[in-house]
Every structure is written in structure tokens, then in C-alpha cells.
N, C-alpha and C positions, 0 to 999 in steps of 0.2 A: 905747157899743158897743166902744170900744177897751179899756175896763176888763174887760168880760166876755171878750173874746178873749184878753187877757193871762192872766186867771184860768184859762181852759180849757187854754192852752198850759202853764201851770205845773203843773196837775194831771196832764197827760199826761207831763210830764218826771219828776214824782215817781213815777208808776207804772212807767215804764221803769227808773228808778234802783233801785226796790225789787226788780224782777225780776232785774236784773243782779246785785244784791247776793246774792239767794237762790241763783242759779245759781253765783255765785262761791264762796259758802260751802260748798255741796255739793261742788263740784269741789275746794275746798281741803281738805275733810275726807278725800276719797278720796286726794288727793295725799299728805296726812300719813300715811295708812295705808300707802301704797306706800313712802314714804321711811323709815317707822319700822322695817320689816323684822322680824326675830325679836325675841322678848321679851328685854329686857336682863337680864343676869346681875346679881343683887344684889351690892352691895359686900361684900368680904371672902370671897366664895365662890371656890373654886379650880376651874378648868376641868379635867375628867377625860376621858380617852379611853374608848371603848366597853369595852375590855378591863378597864380599871381600875374602871369603873362596875359590871361584872359581879362582879369580885372583891369590891368593897365590899358589894354586895347579899348575896353568899354569906356574908361575914363577919358581917354584921348578923343573918342568919338563924341562924347557929351560936351567936351570942352570946345571942339571945333565947330559943331553945328547945332548943339543943343539937344538934338534927338539922334541917337545912334542909328535907328532904322531909316531916318530920312537921309542920312549921309550915304548909306549903301544903296546900290541900284536894286530894284525888285527882282526876285527870282522869277525866271520865265515860267516855271511850272507851279509856283506857289501863289494862290489867290491873295490879293491885297486885302488887308484888314480895313473894314469900314468903321468909322467912328460912330458910336451910338449917339443918336440925337437926344438931347436932354430937354428939348422944348415940350410943351403940352400939346401933343398931336393926338387926335382921337381917330382910331381906325374903325369907324362905323360905316355900315353900308348905306348908300343913299336911299332915302325913303320917298317914293313918288306916289301921289294919290292915284286912285283908279281913274281911268279915262272912260268916259261914256262913249256910246256908239256914234253919237252925232259928231264928237270931236275926231274920231277915227276917220270918218268920212270927209271931214273938213268942209262941211256944208254942201258937198256934192252928192247928188242922188245917183245911185247905181241901178241899173235895170237889167233884167234877164228876159229873153224871148224864147219860148218853146213852140216850135211849129207843130200844128195838129193836122194829121192826115184826114182825108175825107171820111174814112170808115170809123173814125173815133169822134165825130161830131155828136152823134146821138148819145153815146155813153157819157161824154163830157157834159152834155146838157142835163142828163138825168142825175148825175152825181156832182153837179156843180156846188151844191150847198155843202156836201161832205169835203170838197176840196177847199172851198172858200173859208170855212170856219177855222181849221188849224193854221192856215197861212196868215190870216188876219188877226185872230185872237191870241194865238200862242206865239207866233213868230214876229208879230207887230210889223207886218209888211202890207203893201197895197198890191192887189191883183185884179186883173181884168182880162176879158177875152176880146181881142180886136177882130171885129167882123170883116174888116177890109183885108187885113194881111193874114187872117186865120192863125194868129199866134196868141198864146197865153203870155201876158206881160206881167212881170213881178218887179216891183220897185220898192226901194227903201224910203223911209220917211223919218220925221223927227223922233217918233216913238221907238224906232229900231234901236235896241240895246246891244245886240250881238251882231257883228258884221258877218259872221259865218251863217247866219240865218238865211241869207239870200241864196247861198249855195244849196242848203238843205231843202228849201222850198222848190228850187229849180229841179233838183233830183227827184223830189216827190211827184211833181207834175209830170216830169219826163217818164217816170216809171208807170204812171197811170196811162199816159199816151201810148206807151209800148205794149200795153195789154194787161198789166197786173191789176188785181183788185185794189180798191181804195184802202181796205184794211191792211193788205200786205204792203202797199207803198207807204202807208203811214209810219211803218217801222223805220223808214229812212230818217224821219224827223225825230223819233224818240231815241234811237240808238245811233252811236257814232261809228261803229265798226262794220257797217253794212255797205255793200257796193253793188254796182250794176255792171254786168259784162255781157257783151253782144258779139256773136261771131256767126259766120255763114257756114252752112254745111259744105259748100263747095271749097271753102278754105282748107278743110280737112282732107277731102278727096274730091277731085273734079268729076262729079257725076252729072248726067244729063238724062232727060226723059223719064222712062220708067225706073231706071236705076235710082234716080233722085227721089222719086215718089216712094219706092220701097224703103230707102234710108229714113225718110220722114216717118213712114209707118212703123219701122223698127223702134224709133225713139219714142213714139207715142204709145205703141202697144195696142192690144185689143181693148177698146173702151177707155183708153188712156191709162191702162194698168201699169205699163212700164214707166211712164212719166211720173205717175203718183208714187210708185215705189222709190224711184230715185229721189224725189222731193222729200219723202218721209225719212229715208235713211240718211241723206246728206243735210237735212234741215235747210233746204233752199226752196225757192219758188222758180219754176221754169215756164216760159211762154214760147210756144212754137208758132211763128208767124211766117208761113210759106217756107222758104229756105233759111230764114233767120232764127237763131236761138238766143233768147234773152234769159239770163240767170240773175237772181237776186239773192244775196246772202253774204256771209262773212268770207274773208279771203280764203281760209282753209277749206270751207265747205264748197265754195265755188270751184276750187281746184278739184275736189273729189267728183263733183257733178260733171264738170267738163271732161274729166278723164273717162267717166262712164259713157257719156254721150259720144265721145270720139271713138271709143271701142265699138259702140253700136253702129256708127256710121261706117267703120272699116269692115264690118261684117261679123263681129263676134255674136254668138247666140245670147239671148237675154239671160238664160240661166247662169252662164259663166260670168256675165257682168254683175248679176245680183250677188254671187258669191264674193267677187272681188271687192265690191263697194261695202259689203257687210264686214269683211275682214278689215278693210281700211278704217271703217267707222269704229269698229270695236277697239282697234289699236289706238285711235285718236281719243276715245273715251277713257281708256286706261291711262294714257299719257296725262290727261287733265284730271 
């Protein structure tokens, strides 16, 4: 019994000794790492300051490739430097001579045809000289009335200087054919910010029979009073041709006149429409 107890005590002592040696070995290694500190400098190497280290790296780059920046790859977020051109380059804008109208047309003659309805033959014949003069003398175009096709034909020629003159002349003749006076339609040639707009009363409200006739009467007014009032306030010219409404004026003025006419078609009393367009016109005058 004594021998077995001694053997058990000996085995317990060996286990405690092995545990203490393992803990001591691990603790010793950690202590050596703490005591060791930074990596030792190899023998024969000289200690350099940070500035001297940068200068040494730059010198090594110059010696290897000639240019330190060329040896390093470009930074992904840094734009590359462009070398300045030392040659004698002049940054002048190109200067082109003005081009005449005949060169813009490239020798081709353009033509516009405006159909004339039957009820405008007599006014066109009476005012032909007033139409012919500005188109030929001022716009340098050729114009004629084709008796077979019943069209007013306007054509360019060698004397045409502005290619936009053809469009102006076509709008001028079209305005006269729609029913405007020659003096009013002539403003389309003199001014650049005038336009023509046409719409049907049935586009605003689908009216038929007497209801359509009453809507036309509300737009015109007694003796044309309502139409004249809208023209004077909005500075436009209005032509009522059956259920068609033609408006001549600038963009903003056409918008005001169209709004007033649409309100009359929808059934608003003329007195309310007068007040609305006067308020809008006064605000527009104050804005400008």
C-alpha cells in the first residue's frame, strides 16, 4: 500500500512540473519578444535620417531610369502632367469670309406655293401691286400667280441675298390669303418675332348648329366690339373665318388672345374676359 501511494504522489508531481514548465516556456517566449524590441540593424549598415533616406531613394530612381516619375506607375486618382509645348503654335479662331445667298443655295432654286381659295381672288387682284412690291424689291425674290393651279408661286433667284427671305415672303402671302390686311401682313416681313396661329372653334368645344353660331357671335361681339377690344389689349390681329380663328402677333400676345377667345367659346361673359385680359396685359407691361 505504501508503494502504490508513493507512485501516485510521484506521478502527480511530474504532471505539475510539466505544466509549470509549459507555462514558463510560453511566458519566456513572450518576454523575449518584448525585450527584443525592433529588428536589429545588420552590421556594416549606416543609420540614415528620414530626409537622407528620401534623397537616397530619389537618387536611386534618377540613376536607374533617368526620370524618377517615369519609373513609378501613375497614381489611379492623380491626373498625369502634360508637358508644355514649346513650339510656336497660334490659338487663333478660324476666319471665314461671309457667304452670299447664291452660294448657300448651291445654284438650286427653291420655290414656295401658296394656294388661294376662290373667295380671295378678287382681293388678291386688287392688292397685287402692294404684294408684288415688297416681295420683289425688298426681298429680291420672284413672284407670280399661276392661273391654272390657282397658286401664288415665290421663287429665289441670283439676286437673293438672304435664304430666310423665302419663308418671310411665303408667310406674308399666306397671311393675306387667310384674310388679314396687307398692312398688317407686311409686319411679318419687317419683324422677326411675329407668328401666325390658326385653330378651329370645335377644337375647344364640340359645338353644332345654333350653339356654334352663338359662340362665333360671342367672339365677334356687337359690331365687332369684343374682337376689337381683344386686338387692342393684346396687340394682335384676329380674323374670324366661319369656325376658323386666325391670330397674328408675337408669341406671348397670341397666348393671351387665344386664352380670351377660348374663355368666350366656353361660355364666359365678355365683361369677365375683359377684366382678365386687362389684368394679364398690365402684368406683362410691368414685367417688361
